[in-house]
C-alpha positions in Angstrom: 15.6 -14.7 39.1 18.5 -14.7 36.5 17.1 -15.5 33.1 13.9 -14.5 31.3 12.4 -15.2 27.8 10.2 -13.2 25.6 7.6 -14.7 23.1 5.6 -12.5 20.8 2.9 -12.2 18.2 3.0 -9.5 15.6 1.6 -5.9 15.6 3.0 -2.4 15.5 4.6 -1.6 18.9 5.8 -5.1 19.8 9.4 -4.3 18.8 9.3 -1.3 21.1 8.0 -3.5 23.9 10.8 -6.1 23.3 13.3 -3.2 23.4 11.8 -1.9 26.8 11.7 -5.4 28.3 15.2 -6.3 27.3 16.8 -3.1 28.4 14.9 -3.2 31.8 16.0 -6.7 32.3 19.6 -6.2 31.4 19.8 -3.1 33.7 18.6 -5.4 36.5 21.4 -7.9 35.7 19.1 -10.5 34.0 20.0 -12.5 30.9 17.3 -12.4 28.2 16.4 -14.9 25.5 13.9 -14.2 22.6 11.8 -17.1 21.3 11.6 -17.2 17.6 8.3 -18.0 15.8 5.9 -17.8 18.7 4.8 -21.0 20.4 6.2 -23.1 17.7 9.6 -21.8 18.5 9.1 -22.4 22.2 8.2 -26.1 21.3 11.3 -26.5 19.0 13.7 -24.7 21.3 14.3 -22.0 18.8 15.8 -19.2 21.1 18.4 -16.4 20.7 20.2 -14.3 23.2 19.1 -10.7 23.4 21.0 -7.8 24.9 20.9 -4.0 24.8 22.7 -3.7 21.3 20.5 -6.4 19.8 17.4 -4.2 20.3 18.9 -1.0 19.1 16.9 1.0 16.5 13.9 -1.3 16.5 11.5 1.1 18.4 10.0 2.5 15.2 9.8 -0.9 13.3 6.4 -2.7 12.9 6.0 -6.5 13.3 8.2 -8.4 15.5 12.0 -9.1 15.2 11.4 -12.4 16.8 9.0 -13.6 14.0 5.9 -15.4 14.8 3.4 -18.2 13.8 0.0 -19.8 14.8 0.8 -23.1 16.7 -1.8 -25.8 16.4 0.7 -28.1 18.2 0.5 -26.0 21.4 -3.1 -26.9 21.9 -2.0 -30.4 23.0 -1.1 -30.8 26.7 1.9 -33.2 26.0 3.4 -30.7 23.6 3.1 -28.0 26.3 5.0 -30.2 28.6 7.8 -30.3 26.2 7.7 -26.6 25.6 8.1 -26.0 29.4 10.9 -28.4 29.5 12.7 -26.4 26.9 12.6 -23.3 29.2 13.7 -25.2 32.3 16.4 -26.9 30.5 17.8 -23.6 29.7 17.3 -22.5 33.4 14.9 -19.8 32.3 12.9 -18.5 35.3 10.3 -16.3 33.8 8.5 -15.7 30.5 6.9 -12.6 28.9 4.2 -13.3 26.3 3.2 -10.4 24.1 0.0 -11.1 22.1 -3.8 -11.3 21.8 -6.3 -13.6 23.2 -4.8 -16.8 21.8 -1.2 -16.0 22.9 -2.4 -15.0 26.3 -4.4 -18.1 26.7 -1.2 -20.0 26.0 0.5 -17.9 28.7 -2.3 -18.7 31.2 -2.0 -22.5 30.5 1.7 -22.3 31.1 1.2 -20.5 34.4 -1.8 -22.4 35.6 -0.9 -26.0 34.4 2.9 -25.9 35.0 3.3 -23.3 37.6 5.8 -21.5 35.1 6.3 -17.9 36.0 4.6 -16.1 33.2 3.5 -12.5 32.6 1.2 -11.4 29.6 1.3 -8.1 27.7 -1.7 -7.4 25.4 -0.8 -6.8 21.9 -3.4 -7.1 19.2 -4.9 -4.7 16.7 -8.4 -6.1 17.5 -8.2 -4.7 21.0 -10.3 -7.7 22.2 -8.4 -8.6 25.4 -11.0 -8.7 28.3 -10.5 -6.1 30.9 -8.1 -4.0 28.9 -8.8 -0.4 27.7 -6.5 -0.6 24.7 -4.1 -3.2 23.5 -0.7 -2.5 22.0 -1.0 -2.0 18.2 -4.6 -1.0 18.1 -4.0 2.7 17.9 -1.5 2.2 15.0 -3.9 -0.1 13.0 -6.7 2.5 13.2 -4.4 5.2 12.0 -3.0 3.2 9.1 -6.7 2.3 8.1 -7.7 6.0 8.4 -4.8 7.1 6.2 -6.0 4.8 3.5 -9.6 5.7 4.0 -8.8 9.4 3.4 -7.4 8.6 0.1 -10.4 6.4 -0.8 -12.8 9.2 0.1 -11.0 11.6 -2.4 -11.8 9.0 -5.2 -15.4 8.3 -3.9 -16.2 12.1 -3.9 -14.5 12.7 -7.3 -16.2 9.7 -9.1 -19.5 10.1 -7.1 -19.4 6.4 -6.2 -20.2 4.3 -3.2 -17.1 2.6 -1.6 -17.3 -0.5 0.7 -14.1 -0.7 2.7 -13.2 -3.8 4.4 -11.0 -3.6 7.5 -9.6 -6.2 9.8 -11.6 -7.7 12.7 -12.8 -11.4 12.5 -14.5 -11.3 15.9 -14.2 -7.7 16.9 -15.6 -4.5 15.3 -13.2 -2.2 17.1 -11.2 -1.1 14.2 -14.3 -0.8 11.9 -16.1 1.4 14.5 -13.1 3.6 15.2 -12.4 4.2 11.6 -16.1 4.9 10.8 -16.2 7.6 13.5 -12.9 9.1 12.6 -13.6 9.1 8.9 -17.1 10.4 9.0 -18.5 7.3 7.3 -22.1 6.7 6.5 -22.4 3.1 7.7 -20.5 0.5 9.6 -21.1 -3.3 9.7 -19.5 -5.1 12.6 -19.6 -8.7 14.0 -21.3 -7.6 17.1 -24.6 -6.5 15.3 -26.9 -7.8 12.5 -27.1 -6.3 9.1 -30.3 -4.6 7.9 -29.5 -4.5 4.2 -33.0 -3.2 3.4 -32.7 -0.3 5.6 -29.1 0.6 4.6 -30.2 0.5 0.9 -33.3 2.6 1.5 -31.0 5.3 3.2 -28.7 5.2 0.2 -31.6 5.6 -2.3 -33.1 8.3 -0.2 -29.9 10.2 0.1 -29.2 9.9 -3.7 -32.6 11.4 -4.4 -31.6 14.4 -2.3 -28.4 14.8 -4.2 -25.9 13.0 -2.0 -23.1 11.7 -4.4 -20.9 9.4 -2.4 -20.9 7.0 0.6 -18.2 5.2 2.5 -19.4 2.0 4.2 -16.9 0.2 6.5 -17.2 -3.5 6.9 -15.3 -5.6 9.5 -13.9 -8.7 7.7 -15.6 -11.0 10.3 -19.0 -9.7 9.5 -19.3 -10.0 5.7 -17.3 -9.8 2.7 -16.9 -6.3 1.1 -17.7 -7.8 -2.3 -20.9 -9.4 -1.0 -22.0 -6.1 0.4 -21.2 -4.1 -2.6 -23.0 -6.4 -5.0 -26.1 -6.3 -2.7 -26.1 -2.5 -2.7 -25.7 -2.3 -6.5 -28.6 -4.7 -7.0 -31.0 -2.9 -4.8 -30.1 0.6 -5.5 -28.8 0.5 -9.1 -25.8 2.7 -8.0 -22.3 2.0 -8.9 -20.3 0.4 -6.0 -16.6 -0.1 -5.5 -14.7 -2.3 -3.1 -11.5 -1.6 -1.2 -9.9 -4.3 1.0 -7.2 -2.9 3.3 -6.1 -6.3 4.5 -2.8 -6.8 6.2 -1.5 -3.3 5.8 -3.3 -2.7 9.1 -1.0 -5.2 10.9 2.2 -3.4 9.9 3.6 0.0 9.7 5.7 2.1 12.1 4.0 2.4 15.5 2.3 5.6 16.5 3.8 7.7 19.4 1.0 6.4 21.6 1.9 2.7 20.9 5.6 3.4 21.4 4.9 5.0 24.8 2.5 2.2 25.8 5.1 -0.4 24.7 7.9 1.3 26.8 5.7 1.3 29.9 4.3 -2.2 29.5 7.5 -3.8 28.5 9.2 -2.2 31.6 6.2 -3.3 33.8 6.3 -6.9 32.6 9.9 -7.3 33.7 9.3 -5.6 37.0 6.3 -8.0 37.6 8.7 -11.0 37.0 11.3 -9.7 39.2 8.6 -9.2 42.0 7.8 -13.0 41.5 4.4 -12.3 40.0 2.8 -14.8 37.6 -0.4 -15.4 35.8 -1.1 -11.8 35.3 -1.3 -9.4 32.4 0.1 -5.9 32.6 -1.9 -3.2 30.8 -3.0 0.5 31.0 -6.2 1.5 32.7 -7.1 5.1 33.0 -3.6 5.9 31.9 -1.8 4.0 34.6 0.0 0.6 34.6 -2.3 -2.1 36.1 -2.2 -5.8 36.5 -5.0 -8.2 35.6 -5.2 -11.9 36.2 -4.6 -13.8 32.9 -7.6 -15.9 33.9 -9.8 -12.7 33.4 -7.9 -11.4 30.5 -8.5 -14.5 28.3 -12.3 -14.3 28.8 -14.4 -13.1 25.9 -14.5 -9.3 25.8 -18.0 -7.9 26.0 -17.8 -4.5 24.2 -20.8 -2.2 23.8 -20.5 -0.4 20.5 -24.1 0.8 20.5 -23.3 4.4 21.5 -20.6 4.7 19.0 -22.9 3.3 16.3 -25.6 5.8 17.1 -23.0 8.6 16.9 -21.9 7.3 13.4 -25.4 7.5 12.2 -26.2 10.9 13.7 -23.0 12.4 12.2 -23.4 10.9 8.9 
């Protein structure tokens, strides 16, 4: 193996993982290319050379220095053929893909359809990669949301109001549930479970009658719109309700120490796996140790049981 390439999605910790991968590869005498704009860049042949100096001082930066995009074109098999040709025409021997379910599905297709040596690294704030305890970026996203929530609680308590706070998570309630637990919130609505509006509103009215003056309700964006939830609460309880949508601030920000350390270990492990000739696998942490998981398993839907955490939210609220 002489040349490898790196392709990324964006979340906190990805730059730190790029740094680790580049420096591990160059220490082993490998030439490294960065693919700009994700799979669209791979299709268009948009690649840059990376060396030790080019990844200096990026360990604490959010996002990805390689930029990224969602590629509809990559869904077509003939386009994937052209993408692999771009790699082989540059004599690139292996590819590291850092991203969530969509990105890793692309990595699985490159390895399984074309036999191209590919290793995945789970990087997504939704923490929805199957078989993976915690994806890169998830810890930072929860901490960013938590910092915002603490400020919202100050206002909710001072003004004696209900706040509905919308966090990211189209298909996964991971961030919402973690923030609800860490923030001592009264309710959390996630894609994995139904919403009993009547029960929630009855609890709010009962609490208000006993003198409770404020509530924080966390809503994952994939479950319901925060405005919709707030309007329903106001209609049924008569209590003033405000909305805060945290949005994309959760995708950015300087990575936590935990994410930086994970990035260092996984970026290094991904390069080592390529050097060993491994392909079609995902490197990740399990029980604190670096492990390898077949991409075929990693891209399956992640079945997460949030029931215990939800019960705890309700008990502690």
